[in-house]
N, C-alpha and C positions, 0 to 999 in steps of 0.2 A: 208788226213786226220791223226790225231795221232789215236796212238791206244785209249789213254785214253779219247778223243772227241768220239771216236766211241760207247765205253763202256756207255758214259753218254746218249746216243742216243737209246739205243737198248729199257730201257724199255718205254719211251714215246712213240716212233713207234711202239712196239707190243702193249702195251694198246690203242693206235690210231686205230690199224687193227681190234684187238678185238672187239674194238668198233661197227666199221663200219660193220664188220659180225655178231653181235648178231643184231644191230638195222636193219640191212636190212633184217634177218628173221620176226624180230617184224613188219616191216611195210608191209611185204607180207602177213603175217598173218590177218594183219587189212584188207587189199585189198580185201582178199575172204572171210571176214566174213559173208557177206549177201550171197553169192554163197552157202555156206555151210548150213545156215541155212533156206532160201528159199525153195532148192530143186529143182527149176526152174526159169530160168528166168522172166523177168516182160515183160510183151508187148513191152514197149518202149525199151528195151535191145535188144529184138528180132528184132525189126527193124531197129536198129541203126547195128547190127551185119549183117542183111540181106541186108543194104545198102554199108556198108564195104566190104561185097564179091562183090555187083556187082560193084563197086568204082575197086576194086584190079582184076577185070574180072574172078572171079571164074566162076562166073553164068553171063547169058546173059539177059539183060534187060526184055524179055517176061519171063523167071522164074522169075525176080525179080517181076515184077507186078504180077505174078499167085501166088507166095508164101505170099506176102504182102497182097493180096486180102484173102487167107487163113487163115492169123494170122487174119486179124480183122474183118473176118466173126467168129471166134472162142473166140474173146474177150468175 
């Protein structure tokens, strides 16, 4: 590529990269908004997280059943 062509690409590429960085921060903030305001996870989210932990092998099926019962009793 010629130097002249490279100079023409610098500004658009820089603007595109800056936009991606700024917008990714906005999306992350939007995605975290509920967690910041509610103070705690909903029962549904806790059950989903518990299921994910079981599926990932982080907890046993017995632990899953125990914790699930505890969550449902305390609703």
